[in-house]
C-alpha positions in Angstrom: -18.3 11.0 14.1 -15.0 9.5 12.9 -13.3 7.0 15.2 -9.9 7.0 16.7 -8.3 3.5 16.9 -5.5 2.1 19.2 -4.0 -1.3 18.8 -1.6 -2.5 21.5 0.1 -5.9 21.4 -2.5 -7.4 19.1 -1.9 -11.2 18.7 -3.9 -13.8 16.7 -3.4 -17.5 17.2 -5.1 -20.4 15.5 -4.4 -23.2 18.0 -0.6 -23.1 18.6 0.1 -21.2 15.4 0.6 -17.5 15.9 -0.1 -15.5 12.7 -0.3 -11.9 14.1 2.6 -11.0 16.4 2.1 -8.2 18.8 0.9 -5.4 16.5 1.0 -1.8 17.9 -0.7 0.9 15.9 -2.5 4.2 16.3 -5.0 5.4 13.7 -6.1 9.0 14.0 -9.6 10.3 13.7 -10.5 10.8 10.0 -7.3 9.2 8.7 -7.2 7.0 5.6 -4.8 4.1 6.5 -3.9 1.4 4.0 -2.6 -2.1 5.1 -0.4 -3.4 2.4 1.8 -6.5 2.0 2.1 -9.7 0.1 -0.5 -12.5 0.2 -0.5 -14.2 3.6 1.1 -11.4 5.5 -1.9 -11.0 7.9 -3.5 -7.7 6.6 -7.0 -9.1 6.1 -6.8 -11.0 9.4 -5.9 -7.8 11.2 -8.7 -6.0 9.5 -11.2 -8.7 10.6 -10.0 -8.5 14.2 -10.7 -4.7 14.1 -14.2 -5.5 12.7 -14.9 -8.1 15.4 -15.1 -11.0 12.9 -12.0 -12.6 14.3 -11.3 -13.1 18.0 -8.3 -11.2 19.4 -6.0 -13.8 21.1 -4.0 -11.3 23.1 -3.5 -7.5 23.3 -6.1 -4.7 23.4 -8.2 -2.9 20.7 -9.6 0.5 21.7 -11.9 2.7 19.8 -12.2 6.3 21.0 -10.6 5.1 24.3 -13.1 2.3 24.8 -12.0 -1.4 24.9 -13.5 -3.3 22.0 -12.1 -6.8 22.4 -15.3 -8.3 23.7 -17.8 -6.0 21.8 -19.8 -7.7 19.1 -19.1 -6.6 15.5 -22.7 -5.2 15.1 -22.1 -2.8 18.1 -18.7 -1.4 17.0 -20.1 1.3 14.7 -18.2 -0.2 11.8 -19.2 -0.8 8.1 -17.2 -3.2 6.0 -16.9 -3.5 2.2 -15.6 -6.8 0.9 -13.9 -8.0 -2.3 -17.1 -9.7 -3.3 -20.0 -7.3 -3.7 -22.4 -9.7 -1.7 -25.5 -8.0 -3.1 -29.0 -9.7 -2.9 -29.7 -10.6 -6.5 -33.5 -10.5 -6.1 -33.5 -7.0 -4.6 -33.2 -3.6 -6.3 -30.3 -1.3 -5.7 -32.5 0.8 -3.4 -33.5 -2.3 -1.3 -29.9 -3.6 -1.1 -28.8 -0.2 0.3 -31.8 0.1 2.6 -31.9 -3.5 3.9 -29.6 -3.1 6.9 -31.5 0.0 8.1 -34.8 -1.8 7.6 -33.8 -4.8 9.6 -32.6 -2.4 12.4 -36.1 -0.9 12.5 -35.1 2.5 11.2 -37.8 5.0 10.2 -38.8 4.8 6.5 -38.2 8.6 6.0 -34.8 8.4 7.5 -34.0 5.3 5.3 -35.1 7.1 2.2 -33.1 10.2 3.0 -29.9 8.2 3.6 -30.2 6.0 0.5 -30.9 9.0 -1.7 -28.0 11.0 -0.2 -25.6 8.0 -0.7 -26.8 7.4 -4.2 -26.1 11.1 -5.1 -22.7 10.9 -3.6 -21.8 7.8 -5.5 -23.6 8.9 -8.7 -26.0 5.9 -8.9 -29.3 7.7 -8.6 -30.4 6.4 -12.0 -29.8 2.8 -11.0 -31.9 2.6 -7.8 -34.7 0.6 -9.4 -32.3 -1.9 -11.1 -31.3 -5.2 -9.8 -27.6 -6.2 -9.5 -27.5 -8.3 -12.7 -28.3 -5.2 -14.7 -25.2 -3.4 -13.3 -21.5 -3.3 -14.3 -18.8 -4.4 -11.8 -18.0 -0.8 -10.9 -21.7 0.0 -10.4 -22.1 -3.0 -8.1 -19.1 -2.0 -6.1 -20.6 1.5 -5.7 -23.8 -0.1 -4.4 -21.8 -2.2 -1.8 -20.1 1.0 -0.7 -23.4 2.8 -0.6 -24.8 0.1 1.6 -22.0 0.9 4.1 -22.4 4.7 3.8 -26.1 4.6 4.8 -25.2 3.1 8.2 -23.2 6.3 9.0 -20.4 4.3 10.7 -17.5 5.7 12.7 -15.1 3.5 10.8 -15.0 2.1 7.3 -13.2 -1.1 6.6 -12.3 -2.1 3.0 -11.0 -5.6 2.2 -9.5 -5.5 -1.3 -12.7 -4.0 -2.7 -11.3 -3.2 -6.2 -9.5 -6.5 -7.0 -12.5 -7.8 -9.1 -12.5 -4.7 -11.4 -10.5 -4.2 -14.6 -7.5 -1.9 -14.7 -9.4 1.2 -15.9 -12.2 0.8 -13.4 -9.7 0.4 -10.6 -8.1 3.7 -11.4 -11.5 5.4 -11.5 -12.7 3.8 -8.3 -9.4 4.8 -6.5 -10.1 8.4 -7.3 -13.7 8.1 -6.2 -12.9 6.5 -2.9 -10.3 9.2 -2.2 -13.0 11.9 -3.0 -15.5 9.9 -0.8 -13.1 10.0 2.1 -12.6 13.8 1.7 -16.4 14.3 1.6 -17.2 12.1 4.5 -14.2 12.7 6.7 -14.7 9.2 8.3 -11.8 7.1 9.4 -11.0 4.5 6.8 -8.8 1.4 6.8 -8.2 -0.2 3.4 -6.5 -3.6 2.7 -4.7 -4.2 -0.6 -1.7 -6.1 -2.0 -1.4 -3.4 -4.7 1.2 -0.9 -3.6 0.1 1.5 -6.3 -3.3 1.7 -4.6 -1.6 2.2 -1.3 0.6 5.0 -2.6 -2.2 6.9 -4.4 -4.9 6.7 -1.7 -3.4 6.6 1.8 -2.7 9.3 4.3 -0.5 6.6 5.9 0.6 3.2 4.8 1.2 0.2 7.1 3.5 -2.4 5.5 3.0 -5.9 6.9 5.1 -9.0 6.5 4.5 -12.4 8.2 2.1 -10.9 10.7 4.4 -8.0 11.8 4.4 -4.3 10.9 7.6 -3.6 9.0 7.0 0.2 8.7 4.2 2.7 9.0 4.3 6.2 7.6 3.2 8.5 4.8 3.5 7.2 1.2 6.5 9.4 0.5 8.2 8.6 3.8 8.1 4.9 2.9 9.2 5.6 -0.6 12.1 7.9 0.3 13.1 6.5 3.7 12.4 2.7 3.8 13.7 1.2 7.1 14.7 -2.1 5.4 15.1 -3.8 2.1 11.7 -5.5 2.2 9.9 -2.1 2.4 12.2 -0.6 -0.2 11.5 -3.4 -2.6 7.7 -3.6 -2.0 7.0 0.1 -2.3 7.6 1.6 -5.7 6.9 0.6 -9.3 9.1 -0.4 -11.0 10.9 -1.9 -8.0 14.1 -0.6 -6.6 17.3 -1.9 -8.1 19.5 -3.9 -5.7 23.2 -4.4 -6.3 25.7 -6.4 -4.2 28.6 -4.2 -3.3 31.8 -4.3 -1.2 33.6 -1.7 0.8 36.6 -0.2 -1.1 37.6 2.5 1.4 36.6 3.9 4.8 37.0 7.5 5.8 35.4 9.0 8.9 31.6 9.4 8.3 31.6 8.1 4.8 32.3 4.8 2.9 33.4 4.2 -0.7 31.8 1.2 -2.4 32.9 -0.9 -5.3 29.7 -1.2 -7.2 30.4 -2.9 -10.5 32.9 -2.7 -13.4 35.3 -0.8 -11.0 32.8 2.0 -10.3 33.5 3.7 -7.0 30.6 5.3 -5.1 31.0 7.3 -1.9 28.1 7.5 0.5 27.8 9.7 3.7 27.3 6.8 6.1 29.6 5.4 8.8 31.4 2.4 7.5 29.9 -1.0 8.5 32.1 -3.4 10.4 34.5 -5.5 8.4 32.4 -8.6 9.1 29.5 -7.0 7.2 31.5 -6.0 4.1 30.6 -9.0 2.1 26.8 -8.8 2.7 26.1 -5.2 1.7 23.5 -4.3 -0.9 23.0 -1.0 -2.6 19.5 0.1 -3.5 18.5 2.8 -6.0 15.2 3.5 -7.8 15.0 3.3 -11.6 14.2 7.0 -12.0 17.2 7.9 -9.9 19.7 6.2 -12.3 20.8 8.9 -14.8 22.0 8.4 -18.3 25.5 10.0 -18.8 28.4 10.3 -21.3 30.6 8.4 -18.9 30.0 6.1 -16.1 28.7 2.6 -15.4 28.2 0.6 -18.7 24.9 -1.2 -19.2 23.9 -3.3 -22.2 20.2 -2.8 -22.9 18.2 -6.0 -23.3 14.7 -4.6 -23.4 13.0 -1.3 -23.9 9.4 -0.5 -22.8 7.9 2.7 -24.2 5.2 3.9 -21.8 4.5 7.3 -23.5 5.4 9.6 -20.7 8.6 7.7 -19.9 10.7 4.8 -21.0 12.0 1.8 -19.1 15.3 0.4 -20.0 16.2 -3.1 -18.8 19.7 -4.3 -19.0 22.7 -5.8 -17.2 25.9 -4.4 -15.7 29.1 -6.1 -14.6 28.8 -9.9 -14.3 25.2 -10.0 -15.7 23.7 -8.0 -12.8 20.1 -6.8 -13.8 19.3 -3.1 -13.7 16.2 -1.1 -14.6 16.5 2.6 -15.6 13.5 4.9 -16.0 14.0 7.7 -18.6 11.7 10.7 -18.8 9.9 11.0 -22.1 10.3 8.8 -25.2 13.8 7.3 -25.7 15.2 6.1 -29.0 17.6 3.7 -27.2 17.1 0.2 -28.6 17.9 -3.4 -27.5 21.6 -4.2 -27.7 22.8 -0.7 -27.3 25.4 0.2 -24.7 24.6 3.1 -22.4 26.5 4.8 -19.6 24.9 5.4 -16.2 25.5 7.6 -13.1 24.2 6.6 -9.7 23.4 9.6 -7.6 24.8 9.0 -4.0 22.1 11.2 -2.4 19.4 8.8 -3.6 21.2 5.6 -2.8 20.3 3.2 0.1 22.7 0.8 1.7 21.4 -2.3 3.4 23.2 -4.6 5.7 23.1 -8.4 6.0 19.8 -8.3 8.0 18.2 -6.1 5.4 18.2 -3.0 7.7 18.8 0.3 5.9 22.1 2.0 6.9 21.5 5.3 5.0 18.6 7.0 3.2 18.4 9.3 0.2 18.4 13.0 0.6 15.3 13.0 -1.6 13.4 12.1 1.6 
C-alpha cells in the first residue's frame, strides 16, 4: 500500500551547523514528488532523513500517521535507488534483484514470482542470466530499480538515479519511471538538480534552497506563479529574463514601469513604496516575449536553431541581455535589429527581497 508522509519542523544539524531548517511538508498517498534545487541545498540530506539513513535532529516524521524518527531504516517499508547502481558484479541480474528477499528468508517461489514480474515490468526479462558488466548503463539502472520493486515498498526514494546516463537515455528513463509510477501507484520521492526532470515527471515539485523550502506545488503552478525570483529563475528552460526597472507612474491598482529605451509597461499591481522603486526587477519568460513591428529594440548577438523553435540572444538598452524564444525556424541572423513586445499579463515583478509582487495571467 502506498504511504502517506508528514514532515513537521524537520531540522538537521551537524554539530553546531544547521543544514535543514524546519521543513514542513505533506506528501499524499501515491504522489510523485520531486525535490529540486542547486547543489548543496539539502535535497539529498532530506531524502536520507526520510529513509532513516540520517538522524533527525529536531521535528517529527510520520508515515501513515506513525512516528518514524526512531524507526530503523530497514523497518520503514522504504526502497531506495541511488545515483550509483551498486550492483554485485559477481551475481547475475536475477540474483541481484532477489538478494534482498533471500537474506530476509522469503520463500523461493515468492522470490521468483516477484523477480519475474519486476523484470517484465522493466523489460529486462532477457537479461536475467547476465552479469552487470554485460549490461548498458540504462539496463543496470533498470536492475537497480527492479531490486527496489521486488521489495514491494510503501515508499520509493530516488536519489539522482539518472545522472550517470547520457542525454538520450535520461529522456527514455524519465518516461519509463513515469509509467512505472502509474503502473505501481506507489508513493515516490525523487531528488534531482535537473529542473527539466522535475517538470516532466512530478505531480508536485518542492524547490529547496539552503535547507529551506522555497515553494511547493504542481509544475505549472511553479512555472506560472513563482513566489520569488529564485523559483522563477530556477524553474524553466531557457531561464526567465530579468530586467531592472523603475516606477514611471502610479495609478490606483496599477503601476507603469520604465523598462528600457523609454518603453513604458503598465502592470495590474499596487505600486510598491517609493523606497522600493530602485530595487524592482521585471521577469518574463523567453517564449512570452513577442516579435513585433514596433516596440523594444534588441540587437541579436546569437541565434540557436533547435528545429521546433529558435532562441534569439541579444541586448536591449544599456547592454541588458535578453533571450527570446520564437516558434519554428527563424531566418533572423546575428547582428540584426528586431523589435519586441512584452506582454503585461505574463510579466512578474519582484521587489528588493526577491518576493513576487504580481503573477502572469497565464497561471
